[in-house]
Backbone as CSV, one residue per row, in Angstrom:
resi,resn,N_x,N_y,N_z,CA_x,CA_y,CA_z,C_x,C_y,C_z
1,MET,1.159,-1.003,0.160,0.226,-0.018,-0.075,0.962,1.222,0.058
2,ASN,0.540,2.249,-0.632,0.929,3.534,-0.912,1.234,4.010,0.648
3,ASN,2.437,4.736,1.228,2.352,5.309,2.132,1.645,6.427,2.249
4,ASN,1.544,7.161,1.090,0.619,8.601,0.933,-0.600,8.178,1.509
5,LYS,-1.310,9.173,2.288,-2.462,9.111,2.662,-3.759,9.023,1.398
6,GLY,-3.249,9.741,0.700,-4.397,10.216,-0.282,-5.355,8.772,-0.353
7,SER,-6.654,8.903,-1.096,-7.819,7.977,-1.078,-8.744,8.227,-2.000
8,LEU,-9.534,7.508,-2.532,-10.668,7.689,-3.535,-11.835,7.307,-2.904
9,VAL,-12.978,7.732,-2.757,-14.206,6.947,-2.929,-15.092,7.754,-3.772
10,CYS,-15.829,6.998,-4.859,-16.683,7.284,-5.454,-18.083,7.158,-5.148
11,VAL,-19.023,8.125,-5.205,-20.519,7.810,-4.600,-21.586,8.279,-5.373
12,GLY,-22.778,7.874,-5.270,-23.761,8.421,-6.472,-25.035,8.830,-5.150
13,PRO,-25.109,10.379,-5.364,-26.177,10.890,-4.704,-27.573,10.412,-5.029
14,GLY,-27.996,9.521,-6.177,-28.931,9.233,-6.529,-29.400,10.422,-7.964
15,MET,-30.680,9.970,-8.181,-31.215,10.768,-9.538,-32.269,11.886,-8.935
16,THR,-32.577,11.835,-7.818,-33.660,13.170,-7.579,-32.887,13.921,-6.265
17,LEU,-32.883,14.924,-6.569,-32.343,15.766,-5.483,-32.773,15.669,-3.943
18,GLY,-31.567,15.270,-3.168,-32.353,15.207,-1.691,-32.961,13.815,-1.376
19,ALA,-33.616,13.131,-2.322,-34.440,11.849,-1.960,-33.561,10.858,-2.091
20,HIS,-32.577,10.934,-2.587,-32.368,9.316,-2.947,-30.794,9.352,-2.051
21,ILE,-30.192,10.248,-1.747,-28.761,10.331,-1.156,-28.726,9.024,0.429
22,SER,-27.574,8.660,0.311,-27.515,7.745,1.399,-26.659,8.099,2.251
23,GLN,-26.925,7.724,3.894,-26.261,8.269,4.384,-24.878,8.093,4.598
24,ARG,-24.355,6.850,3.893,-22.522,6.759,3.572,-22.306,7.798,2.545
25,CYS,-23.044,7.878,1.741,-22.816,8.937,0.677,-22.653,10.325,1.450
26,ARG,-23.744,10.346,2.247,-23.598,11.911,2.580,-22.027,11.884,3.420
27,HIS,-21.832,11.213,4.657,-20.863,11.066,5.379,-19.748,11.332,4.239
28,HIS,-19.380,10.300,3.472,-18.189,10.606,2.405,-17.794,11.852,2.081
29,ILE,-18.994,12.616,1.699,-18.873,14.155,1.087,-18.261,14.642,2.051
30,GLU,-18.840,14.842,3.403,-18.711,15.713,4.305,-17.380,15.425,5.048
31,SER,-16.593,14.337,5.097,-15.633,13.891,5.510,-14.493,14.202,4.568
32,ALA,-14.574,14.506,3.114,-13.677,14.464,2.180,-12.834,15.887,2.328
33,ASP,-11.441,15.900,1.593,-10.741,16.948,1.685,-10.821,17.817,0.429
34,VAL,-11.754,16.783,-0.620,-11.584,17.446,-1.949,-13.242,16.656,-2.430
35,VAL,-14.225,17.429,-2.765,-14.996,16.644,-3.485,-15.318,16.915,-5.065
36,PHE,-15.187,16.153,-6.182,-15.524,15.955,-7.224,-16.846,15.652,-7.577
37,THR,-17.557,16.630,-8.912,-18.868,16.393,-8.673,-19.026,16.640,-10.305
38,SER,-19.878,15.664,-10.582,-20.313,15.538,-12.168,-21.894,14.908,-12.115
39,CYS,-22.765,15.950,-11.680,-24.166,15.710,-11.415,-25.126,17.099,-12.391
40,HIS,-26.195,16.771,-12.141,-27.114,17.878,-12.485,-26.523,19.296,-11.599
41,PRO,-26.705,20.450,-12.315,-26.141,22.009,-11.612,-26.974,21.714,-10.391
42,ILE,-28.397,21.649,-10.183,-28.871,22.261,-8.958,-28.255,21.232,-8.026
43,MET,-27.934,19.797,-8.472,-27.411,18.853,-7.042,-25.977,19.232,-6.739
44,GLU,-25.211,19.608,-7.584,-23.924,20.298,-7.372,-23.926,21.121,-6.581
45,ASP,-24.827,22.347,-7.001,-24.998,23.499,-5.861,-25.378,22.766,-4.277
46,TRP,-26.076,21.901,-4.194,-26.576,21.112,-2.914,-25.395,20.427,-2.639
47,ILE,-24.525,19.832,-3.102,-23.732,18.895,-2.558,-22.497,19.913,-1.751
48,ALA,-22.446,21.035,-2.590,-21.549,22.155,-2.332,-21.919,22.826,-0.767
49,THR,-23.023,22.750,-0.510,-23.316,23.155,0.805,-22.961,21.920,1.894
50,MET,-22.221,20.807,1.558,-21.973,19.882,2.569,-20.306,19.675,2.650
51,ASN,-19.533,20.666,2.014,-18.222,20.324,2.219,-17.730,22.060,1.301
52,PRO,-16.672,22.348,2.012,-16.122,23.676,1.691,-15.428,23.183,0.231
53,ASP,-15.024,22.312,-0.025,-14.220,22.368,-1.255,-14.595,21.438,-2.152
54,VAL,-15.648,21.994,-2.848,-16.435,21.073,-4.153,-15.953,21.493,-5.382
55,ARG,-15.645,20.682,-6.332,-15.039,20.976,-7.653,-15.798,20.427,-8.888
56,SER,-16.874,21.368,-9.400,-17.596,20.365,-10.748,-16.766,20.148,-11.607
57,LEU,-16.860,19.190,-12.351,-16.419,18.465,-13.525,-17.076,19.038,-14.717
58,GLN,-18.324,19.478,-14.482,-18.887,19.759,-15.913,-18.337,20.562,-16.904
59,GLY,-17.636,21.826,-16.567,-16.967,22.415,-17.287,-16.032,22.084,-18.327
60,MET,-15.510,20.861,-18.023,-14.315,20.100,-18.782,-15.052,19.302,-20.067
61,TYR,-16.627,19.472,-20.205,-17.309,19.001,-21.444,-17.226,20.403,-22.376
62,GLY,-16.971,20.346,-23.734,-17.265,21.540,-24.774,-17.945,21.259,-25.783
63,GLU,-18.526,22.176,-26.192,-19.157,21.775,-27.992,-18.480,21.317,-28.849
64,ASN,-18.949,19.778,-29.315,-18.210,19.387,-30.273,-16.827,18.702,-29.964
65,LYS,-16.535,18.687,-28.313,-15.382,18.030,-27.898,-15.519,16.622,-27.593
66,ASP,-14.582,15.720,-28.006,-14.330,14.691,-27.950,-14.623,14.315,-26.571
67,ARG,-15.543,13.403,-26.168,-15.680,13.299,-24.516,-14.798,12.383,-23.920
68,ARG,-13.846,11.610,-24.965,-12.945,10.839,-24.362,-11.768,11.356,-23.811
69,ILE,-11.499,13.055,-24.559,-10.745,13.831,-23.830,-11.220,14.361,-22.375
70,THR,-12.567,14.869,-22.302,-12.861,15.130,-21.369,-12.725,14.326,-20.184
71,TYR,-13.185,12.896,-20.430,-12.975,11.974,-19.647,-11.597,11.714,-18.686
72,GLN,-10.614,11.834,-19.843,-9.332,11.906,-19.202,-8.808,13.110,-18.492
73,GLU,-9.416,14.215,-18.914,-9.247,15.183,-18.001,-9.731,15.302,-16.634
74,MET,-10.991,14.663,-16.803,-11.445,14.601,-15.484,-10.955,13.558,-14.284
75,HIS,-10.230,12.382,-15.169,-9.451,11.329,-14.440,-8.173,11.905,-14.075
76,GLU,-7.428,12.713,-14.708,-6.068,13.607,-14.484,-6.405,14.404,-13.183
77,ALA,-7.580,14.956,-13.214,-7.879,16.006,-12.191,-8.018,15.443,-10.649
78,ILE,-8.800,14.137,-10.790,-8.748,13.444,-9.459,-7.606,12.929,-9.111
79,MET,-6.902,12.386,-9.868,-5.749,11.493,-9.526,-4.604,12.508,-8.787
80,ALA,-4.687,13.574,-9.299,-3.801,14.745,-8.916,-4.138,15.166,-7.404
81,GLU,-5.007,14.981,-7.200,-5.476,15.097,-5.563,-5.064,14.198,-5.063
82,ILE,-5.544,12.852,-5.388,-5.059,11.407,-4.827,-3.597,11.375,-4.478
83,ARG,-2.904,11.937,-5.639,-1.425,11.773,-5.174,-1.090,12.762,-3.923
84,ALA,-1.422,13.788,-4.144,-1.272,14.930,-3.238,-1.454,14.671,-1.603
85,GLY,-1.891,13.487,-1.428,-2.385,13.267,-0.235,-3.503,13.530,0.434
86,LYS,-4.870,13.750,-0.708,-6.123,14.037,-0.247,-7.100,13.046,0.043
87,ARG,-8.012,13.129,0.804,-8.960,12.163,0.581,-9.923,12.978,-0.117
88,VAL,-10.047,12.186,-1.224,-11.077,12.523,-2.359,-11.978,11.857,-2.586
89,VAL,-13.568,12.611,-2.827,-14.382,11.924,-3.374,-15.387,12.286,-4.447
90,GLY,-15.509,11.208,-5.299,-16.045,11.650,-6.429,-17.693,11.637,-6.394
91,ALA,-18.441,12.362,-6.381,-20.206,11.984,-6.921,-20.534,12.373,-8.357
92,PHE,-20.761,11.135,-8.541,-21.432,11.093,-9.688,-22.841,10.827,-9.573
93,TYR,-23.659,11.483,-10.756,-24.964,11.439,-10.651,-25.829,10.236,-10.842
94,GLY,-26.743,9.701,-10.265,-27.624,8.541,-9.726,-26.325,7.666,-9.269
95,HIS,-25.893,6.508,-9.655,-24.987,5.670,-9.263,-23.656,5.570,-10.024
96,PRO,-22.496,5.833,-9.252,-21.129,6.295,-9.852,-20.797,5.026,-10.570
97,GLY,-21.307,3.732,-10.836,-20.756,2.948,-11.552,-21.623,2.546,-12.754
98,VAL,-22.739,3.261,-12.901,-23.569,3.073,-14.142,-23.600,4.170,-15.176
99,PHE,-22.952,3.792,-16.469,-22.490,4.705,-17.331,-21.733,6.180,-16.803
100,ALA,-20.906,5.391,-16.130,-19.630,6.579,-15.928,-18.387,5.738,-16.072
101,LYS,-17.868,6.226,-16.606,-16.269,5.771,-16.861,-15.492,6.202,-16.477
102,VAL,-15.450,7.607,-15.859,-14.101,8.112,-15.111,-14.070,7.229,-13.590
103,PRO,-15.490,7.219,-12.814,-15.144,6.532,-11.740,-14.345,5.062,-11.751
104,HIS,-14.726,4.179,-12.348,-14.183,2.997,-12.727,-12.666,3.165,-13.030
105,GLN,-12.368,3.919,-13.826,-11.023,4.143,-14.341,-10.280,4.898,-13.113
106,ALA,-10.765,5.661,-12.499,-9.751,6.496,-11.451,-9.865,5.554,-10.008
107,ILE,-10.749,4.503,-9.758,-10.252,3.556,-8.590,-9.492,2.399,-9.173
108,ALA,-9.372,2.274,-10.604,-8.529,1.683,-10.838,-7.092,1.816,-10.844
109,GLN,-6.974,3.051,-11.335,-5.890,3.438,-11.231,-5.148,3.478,-9.666
110,ALA,-6.131,4.325,-9.025,-5.657,4.643,-7.656,-5.105,2.946,-6.965
111,ARG,-6.125,2.131,-7.000,-5.500,1.040,-6.334,-4.149,0.538,-7.132
112,LYS,-3.879,0.675,-8.561,-2.640,0.224,-9.026,-1.812,1.190,-8.505
113,GLU,-1.872,2.546,-8.374,-0.776,3.122,-7.346,-0.642,2.911,-5.843
114,GLY,-1.653,2.098,-5.177,-1.427,1.892,-4.003,-2.282,2.217,-2.702
115,PHE,-3.209,3.016,-3.498,-3.839,3.880,-2.601,-5.491,3.277,-2.247
116,ASN,-6.101,3.831,-0.945,-7.179,3.058,-1.107,-8.339,3.949,-1.908
117,ALA,-9.016,2.837,-2.446,-10.178,3.551,-3.438,-11.395,2.551,-3.614
118,HIS,-12.358,3.011,-3.603,-13.855,1.853,-3.549,-15.027,2.843,-3.990
119,MET,-15.725,2.129,-4.473,-17.469,2.762,-4.718,-18.300,2.350,-3.624
120,GLU,-19.021,3.278,-3.781,-20.440,3.401,-3.019,-21.352,3.730,-3.703
121,PRO,-22.567,2.465,-3.565,-23.672,2.309,-4.706,-25.012,3.511,-4.411
122,GLY,-25.037,3.863,-5.462,-26.417,4.891,-5.422,-27.675,4.493,-6.255
123,ILE,-28.684,5.016,-6.096,-29.859,4.920,-7.127,-29.684,5.518,-8.379
124,SER,-30.024,4.227,-9.421,-29.543,4.752,-10.931,-30.628,5.177,-11.548
125,ALA,-30.969,5.478,-12.533,-31.714,5.434,-13.612,-32.597,4.218,-13.727
126,GLU,-31.668,3.448,-13.810,-32.463,2.065,-13.946,-33.343,1.558,-12.695
127,ASP,-32.733,1.841,-11.862,-33.878,1.697,-10.333,-35.026,2.265,-10.689
128,CYS,-35.041,3.433,-10.801,-36.199,4.628,-10.870,-36.822,4.297,-12.129
129,LEU,-36.319,3.937,-13.400,-37.205,3.149,-14.263,-38.064,1.976,-14.040
130,TYR,-37.434,1.191,-13.363,-38.301,-0.084,-12.865,-39.683,0.133,-12.064
131,ALA,-39.261,1.135,-11.289,-40.438,1.648,-10.401,-41.455,2.337,-10.774
132,ASP,-40.803,3.216,-11.845,-41.869,4.299,-12.630,-42.634,3.376,-13.330
133,MET,-42.355,2.787,-13.980,-42.697,2.198,-15.373,-43.433,0.795,-14.967
134,GLY,-43.155,0.177,-13.579,-43.810,-0.825,-13.431,-43.272,-2.385,-14.005
135,ILE,-41.830,-2.279,-14.198,-41.406,-3.328,-14.709,-40.899,-4.089,-13.772
136,ASP,-40.835,-5.473,-13.656,-39.991,-6.346,-13.026,-39.158,-7.086,-14.225
137,PRO,-37.636,-6.837,-14.188,-36.795,-7.468,-15.227,-36.979,-9.307,-15.124
138,GLY,-37.556,-9.524,-13.735,-37.633,-11.187,-13.929,-38.785,-11.683,-14.614
139,THR,-39.643,-10.833,-15.109,-40.951,-11.429,-15.630,-40.461,-11.809,-17.074
140,TYR,-40.066,-11.095,-17.776,-39.366,-11.541,-19.275,-38.201,-11.733,-19.258
141,GLY,-37.347,-11.329,-18.445,-35.968,-10.779,-18.942,-36.041,-9.683,-19.113
142,CYS,-34.663,-9.052,-19.371,-34.238,-7.695,-19.470,-33.057,-7.524,-20.305
143,GLN,-32.654,-7.153,-21.435,-31.632,-6.950,-22.008,-31.308,-5.462,-21.680
144,HIS,-29.966,-4.511,-21.731,-29.658,-2.967,-21.771,-28.365,-3.161,-22.607
145,PHE,-28.520,-2.161,-23.200,-27.387,-1.829,-24.403,-27.512,-0.196,-24.446
146,GLU,-26.150,0.183,-24.675,-26.017,1.633,-25.078,-26.133,1.667,-26.400
147,ALA,-26.773,2.802,-26.815,-27.914,2.580,-28.019,-26.625,2.272,-29.133
148,SER,-25.797,3.181,-29.133,-24.564,3.591,-30.309,-23.979,2.196,-30.144
149,GLN,-23.697,1.337,-28.904,-22.859,0.203,-28.770,-23.518,-0.712,-29.476
150,TYR,-24.845,-0.758,-29.363,-25.759,-1.942,-30.155,-25.521,-1.675,-31.304
151,MET,-25.481,-0.568,-31.710,-25.420,-0.379,-33.242,-24.236,-0.825,-34.250
152,PHE,-22.989,-0.387,-33.324,-21.688,-0.636,-33.691,-20.954,-1.848,-33.755
153,TYR,-21.622,-2.787,-33.072,-20.953,-4.024,-32.462,-22.131,-5.106,-32.875
154,ASN,-21.773,-6.550,-32.852,-22.708,-7.425,-33.346,-23.583,-8.210,-31.830
155,HIS,-24.323,-7.375,-31.449,-25.231,-7.596,-30.341,-26.311,-8.555,-30.963
156,ILE,-26.922,-9.289,-30.217,-28.117,-10.110,-30.365,-29.162,-9.711,-29.606
157,ILE,-30.269,-9.015,-30.220,-31.525,-8.406,-29.473,-32.520,-9.823,-29.008
158,ASN,-32.807,-9.832,-28.471,-33.948,-10.865,-27.555,-35.206,-10.037,-27.827
159,PRO,-36.159,-10.351,-28.821,-37.603,-9.851,-28.690,-38.492,-10.328,-27.944
160,TYR,-38.146,-11.359,-27.033,-39.180,-11.949,-26.014,-38.705,-11.480,-24.719
161,SER,-38.130,-10.550,-24.421,-37.456,-9.879,-23.515,-37.739,-8.349,-23.443
162,TYR,-37.775,-7.741,-22.132,-37.763,-5.990,-22.532,-36.249,-5.879,-23.170
163,VAL,-36.086,-4.805,-23.689,-34.741,-4.344,-24.224,-35.009,-2.710,-23.844
164,ILE,-33.230,-2.384,-23.198,-33.639,-1.092,-22.916,-32.461,-0.542,-23.358
165,LEU,-32.673,0.480,-24.097,-31.682,1.506,-24.670,-31.195,2.629,-24.021
166,TRP,-29.830,2.736,-23.756,-29.606,3.952,-23.198,-28.925,4.764,-23.994
167,GLN,-29.066,6.264,-23.486,-28.564,7.355,-24.158,-28.990,7.002,-25.875
168,ILE,-30.217,6.977,-25.767,-30.849,6.803,-27.274,-30.873,8.435,-27.942
169,ALA,-30.647,9.535,-27.245,-30.264,10.668,-28.190,-29.094,10.640,-28.488
170,LEU,-28.032,9.815,-28.537,-26.821,10.023,-29.221,-26.604,8.773,-29.992
171,ALA,-27.915,7.944,-30.435,-27.739,6.660,-31.041,-26.988,6.876,-32.673
172,GLY,-26.031,6.315,-32.608,-25.146,6.540,-34.078,-24.142,7.422,-34.271
173,ASP,-23.909,8.092,-33.174,-22.930,9.148,-33.117,-21.350,8.619,-33.025
174,LEU,-20.892,8.626,-34.257,-19.351,8.120,-34.201,-18.203,9.049,-33.821
175,SER,-18.608,10.262,-33.776,-17.833,11.508,-33.308,-17.584,11.203,-31.896
176,ILE,-18.339,11.170,-30.888,-18.253,11.056,-29.674,-18.074,12.143,-29.191
177,SER,-18.822,13.355,-29.641,-18.957,14.881,-29.478,-20.050,15.496,-29.259
178,LYS,-21.136,14.873,-29.999,-22.527,15.664,-30.089,-23.057,15.398,-28.906
179,ARG,-24.027,16.215,-28.837,-24.985,16.133,-27.583,-26.265,15.676,-28.016
180,VAL,-26.902,15.553,-29.258,-28.045,14.878,-29.910,-27.392,14.245,-31.400
181,SER,-27.717,13.009,-31.375,-27.220,12.797,-33.023,-28.348,13.170,-34.252
182,SER,-28.176,12.860,-35.353,-29.132,13.197,-36.091,-30.571,12.426,-36.557
183,ALA,-31.714,12.710,-37.026,-32.619,11.889,-37.617,-32.193,10.739,-38.146
184,ALA,-31.163,11.204,-38.972,-30.791,10.162,-40.150,-29.873,8.881,-39.423
185,GLU,-29.112,9.458,-38.527,-28.390,8.368,-37.674,-29.322,7.239,-36.923
186,ARG,-30.302,8.100,-36.244,-31.270,7.457,-35.683,-31.850,6.532,-36.448
187,GLN,-32.554,6.704,-37.769,-33.013,5.892,-38.424,-32.360,4.909,-38.798
188,VAL,-30.911,4.803,-38.970,-30.327,3.583,-38.959,-30.745,2.480,-37.891
189,LEU,-30.863,3.117,-36.619,-31.193,2.285,-35.406,-32.553,1.736,-35.283
190,VAL,-33.369,2.590,-36.039,-34.924,2.225,-36.420,-34.781,1.168,-37.204
191,ASP,-34.050,1.467,-38.424,-34.110,0.025,-39.511,-33.652,-1.188,-38.640
192,MET,-32.579,-1.176,-38.064,-31.835,-2.381,-37.424,-33.113,-3.096,-36.555
193,LEU,-33.925,-2.086,-35.639,-34.638,-2.692,-34.822,-36.080,-3.186,-35.674
194,LEU,-36.329,-2.642,-36.710,-37.545,-3.321,-37.286,-37.096,-4.670,-38.000
195,GLU,-36.030,-5.274,-37.712,-35.972,-6.757,-38.167,-36.173,-7.351,-37.306
196,HIS,-36.723,-6.855,-35.968,-37.229,-7.760,-34.768,-38.654,-7.355,-34.619
197,TYR,-39.064,-6.147,-34.611,-40.035,-5.748,-34.059,-41.283,-4.949,-35.374
198,THR,-42.569,-4.845,-35.234,-43.179,-3.854,-36.503,-42.983,-2.590,-35.749
199,PRO,-43.277,-1.951,-37.144,-43.274,-0.433,-37.139,-44.033,0.225,-36.031
200,GLU,-45.270,-0.420,-35.843,-45.976,-0.027,-34.975,-45.902,-0.280,-33.631
201,HIS,-44.875,-1.200,-33.340,-44.565,-1.567,-31.866,-44.379,-0.372,-31.308
202,LYS,-44.812,-0.184,-29.691,-44.816,0.819,-29.024,-43.747,0.527,-28.070
203,VAL,-42.762,1.810,-28.037,-41.746,1.892,-27.035,-41.890,3.055,-26.437
204,GLY,-41.211,2.957,-25.445,-41.232,3.961,-24.190,-40.278,5.137,-24.033
205,LEU,-40.084,6.131,-24.010,-39.579,7.220,-24.014,-39.234,7.611,-22.291
206,TYR,-38.430,7.589,-21.644,-38.131,7.710,-20.190,-37.229,8.785,-19.847
207,GLU,-37.550,9.435,-18.970,-36.709,10.596,-18.046,-36.959,10.434,-16.744
208,CYS,-35.951,10.041,-15.872,-36.420,10.482,-14.370,-36.190,11.938,-13.997
209,PRO,-36.972,12.312,-13.071,-36.805,13.662,-12.642,-35.687,13.881,-11.741
210,SER,-34.868,15.411,-11.869,-34.126,15.586,-10.934,-34.520,16.469,-9.818
211,LEU,-35.652,16.830,-9.801,-36.357,17.198,-8.790,-37.609,16.713,-8.253
212,ILE,-37.793,16.844,-7.340,-39.377,15.840,-6.680,-40.380,16.371,-6.918
213,THR,-40.339,17.728,-7.353,-41.367,18.376,-7.966,-41.638,18.267,-9.213
214,ASP,-40.933,17.818,-9.937,-40.841,17.466,-11.302,-41.616,16.390,-11.789
215,ALA,-42.193,15.923,-12.922,-42.786,14.951,-13.432,-41.765,13.901,-14.243
216,VAL,-42.222,12.991,-14.121,-41.548,11.284,-14.694,-42.009,11.721,-16.397
217,ARG,-41.031,11.859,-17.157,-41.248,11.277,-18.569,-41.492,9.985,-18.869
218,MET,-42.859,9.352,-19.563,-42.999,8.214,-19.932,-43.800,8.262,-21.243
219,ASP,-43.210,8.839,-22.278,-44.059,8.887,-23.537,-44.133,7.682,-24.247
220,TRP,-45.254,7.043,-25.100,-45.381,6.142,-25.610,-45.108,6.414,-27.025
221,ILE,-44.559,5.553,-28.201,-44.373,6.273,-29.435,-44.593,5.047,-30.242
222,GLU,-44.726,5.096,-31.534,-44.240,3.681,-32.377,-42.951,3.909,-32.872
223,LEU,-42.552,2.813,-32.955,-40.933,2.283,-33.348,-40.939,3.216,-34.829
224,LYS,-41.456,3.336,-35.406,-41.314,3.923,-36.722,-41.118,5.404,-36.437
225,ASP,-41.390,6.094,-35.413,-41.389,7.324,-35.380,-40.193,8.002,-34.374
226,LEU,-39.522,6.748,-34.020,-38.256,7.177,-33.278,-37.219,8.138,-33.566
227,ALA,-37.014,8.164,-34.760,-35.971,9.036,-35.410,-36.247,10.578,-35.166
228,THR,-37.460,10.844,-35.419,-37.848,12.486,-35.152,-38.373,12.366,-34.121
229,ALA,-38.142,11.824,-32.883,-38.934,11.938,-31.895,-38.174,12.997,-30.866
230,GLU,-38.767,13.888,-29.694,-38.073,14.621,-29.264,-37.167,13.945,-28.318
231,LEU,-35.954,13.963,-27.928,-34.933,12.905,-27.395,-34.055,14.164,-26.513
232,ASN,-33.894,13.609,-25.357,-32.692,14.711,-24.304,-31.266,13.869,-24.244
233,PRO,-30.461,13.875,-23.894,-29.522,13.537,-23.274,-29.791,12.452,-22.596
234,VAL,-30.520,12.727,-21.655,-31.219,11.845,-20.420,-32.168,11.000,-20.750
235,THR,-32.594,10.643,-22.021,-33.835,9.816,-22.233,-33.111,8.466,-22.488
236,THR,-34.040,7.828,-22.127,-33.914,6.256,-22.428,-34.861,5.307,-22.921
237,MET,-34.710,4.477,-23.597,-35.794,3.828,-24.348,-36.081,2.561,-24.105
238,VAL,-37.323,1.916,-23.935,-37.716,1.239,-23.269,-38.783,0.197,-24.184
239,ILE,-37.839,-1.033,-24.665,-38.945,-1.566,-25.724,-39.414,-3.000,-25.328
240,PRO,-40.847,-2.758,-25.029,-41.245,-4.109,-24.339,-41.096,-5.313,-25.468
241,PRO,-41.439,-6.492,-24.881,-41.317,-7.472,-25.543,-42.359,-7.866,-27.165
242,GLY,-41.710,-8.166,-27.766,-42.318,-8.156,-29.084,-42.882,-9.478,-29.396
243,LYS,-42.470,-10.687,-28.888,-43.141,-11.707,-28.936,-43.102,-12.464,-27.508
244,LYS,-44.318,-13.363,-27.806,-44.789,-14.057,-26.435,-43.543,-15.235,-26.343
245,LEU,-43.297,-15.534,-24.861,-42.284,-16.209,-24.645,-42.786,-17.844,-25.163
246,LEU,-41.898,-18.463,-25.544,-41.986,-19.829,-26.146,-41.302,-20.995,-25.059
247,LYS,-41.898,-21.857,-24.686,-41.267,-22.988,-23.851,-40.602,-23.821,-24.578
248,ASN,-39.496,-23.794,-24.137,-38.181,-24.940,-24.567,-39.073,-26.267,-24.038
249,GLU,-39.398,-26.998,-24.595,-40.196,-28.265,-24.419,-39.138,-29.452,-24.146
250,GLN,-38.209,-29.251,-25.246,-37.197,-30.446,-24.942,-36.692,-30.449,-23.788
251,ILE,-35.853,-29.126,-23.276,-35.256,-28.988,-22.025,-36.373,-29.384,-20.723
252,VAL,-37.476,-28.598,-20.582,-38.809,-29.134,-19.909,-38.818,-30.440,-19.589
253,ALA,-38.836,-31.230,-20.811,-39.295,-32.705,-20.740,-37.869,-33.589,-19.817
254,GLN,-36.737,-32.777,-20.140,-35.231,-33.543,-19.980,-35.614,-33.294,-18.268
255,LEU,-35.656,-32.267,-17.672,-35.867,-32.043,-16.361,-36.748,-32.608,-15.701
256,ALA,-37.875,-32.874,-16.226,-39.027,-33.397,-15.809,-38.656,-35.455,-15.426
257,ALA,-37.648,-35.718,-16.392,-37.295,-36.810,-16.553,-36.248,-37.277,-15.513
258,ILE,-35.280,-36.043,-15.057,-34.499,-36.007,-14.027,-35.115,-36.319,-12.545
259,ASN,-36.227,-35.656,-12.450,-36.982,-35.289,-11.140,-37.835,-36.671,-10.810
260,GLN,-37.969,-37.140,-12.061,-38.808,-38.594,-11.414,-37.910,-39.940,-11.418
261,ILE,-36.332,-39.548,-11.111,-35.440,-40.988,-11.273,-35.465,-40.682,-9.560
């Protein structure tokens, strides 16, 4: 272990301001020497009341700036304070390990250099989605893909289960710099999905509120209308099953035979 007293804890204050933060998360923020935040601006202002040295990472994003450069800058800023012997906390929107590259990267690097580093869970958009939309992933199964990754790689859709596509507003963006991809780029995704679903298949557009007074977004549209739908960087798309579950009679019979022995 590194003799330097620097350390890192990455925490998640949840999705909705004040409603989701755990006592452990709050304690780490209050006890830190330095707190880096990457959250909704209102949430960052609230976190700033818990510690005298709170630094937002959001300013590192830039218009048409490759997000990989931004993530590396965030990583370097966090590591510099750990190496300086500080007790560092990174507070990342929702759950710090869900759709957040920097916390995983920083924890891995800090451990590699011999520092104490760990992650505390938070309430993620996925947790809120299940609650708000009344989905039990155990009923039909549930697949999750980042929308662009699904497009860029040979993933296999299971139309018998729920399919959840994250960062749908960025679907098809090869530049990794846009805030929202174009309708033409998203149409490519629609065409891919039409191999598994009908054009009229209803899909849900979900957004979790940042404030307890805000309304949840749950808009249902036909798949064929996705390319021109109003999408935001936080929009998630839910595709309900397009086919009924089919029992694997051969396996069921095999298991029944085992139980008769």
